[in-house]
C-alpha positions as CSV (number, residue, x, y, z in Angstrom):
1,M,-6.8,-4.3,-15.6
2,T,-8.9,-5.1,-12.6
3,P,-8.5,-2.7,-9.6
4,A,-6.7,-4.2,-6.6
5,P,-8.5,-4.4,-3.3
6,Q,-8.2,-1.2,-1.5
7,S,-7.5,-0.8,2.3
8,G,-9.7,2.3,2.4
9,A,-6.9,4.7,1.6
10,A,-8.8,6.0,-1.4
11,P,-12.5,5.9,-0.4
12,A,-13.6,8.7,-2.8
13,L,-13.5,6.8,-6.1
14,R,-16.6,7.4,-8.2
15,P,-17.7,5.6,-11.4
16,D,-17.6,8.9,-13.3
17,D,-13.9,9.5,-12.5
18,H,-11.6,9.3,-15.4
19,P,-10.1,5.8,-15.6
20,A,-6.5,7.3,-15.6
21,T,-7.3,9.2,-12.4
22,T,-8.8,6.2,-10.8
23,A,-5.8,4.1,-11.6
24,Y,-3.4,6.8,-10.4
25,I,-5.2,7.2,-7.0
26,G,-5.3,3.4,-6.7
27,L,-1.5,3.2,-7.4
28,G,-0.8,6.0,-4.9
29,A,-2.8,4.1,-2.3
30,N,-0.9,0.9,-2.9
31,L,2.5,2.8,-2.9
32,G,1.5,4.4,0.4
33,D,0.7,1.1,1.9
34,A,3.9,-0.4,0.7
35,A,5.9,2.7,2.1
36,A,4.1,2.3,5.4
37,A,4.9,-1.4,5.6
38,L,8.6,-0.7,4.7
39,G,8.7,2.0,7.3
40,A,7.3,-0.3,10.0
41,A,9.7,-3.0,9.1
42,A,12.7,-0.6,9.1
43,R,12.0,0.3,12.8
């Protein structure tokens, strides 16, 4: 799985991080961006 482009929400990713941790942080950033977009659209 190739990492999705990040919007800077998770800048602290390091190559020595565990892959699962990296994927979880990336997923959290993506979900956060989606939640922010939905919140803005709901206004």
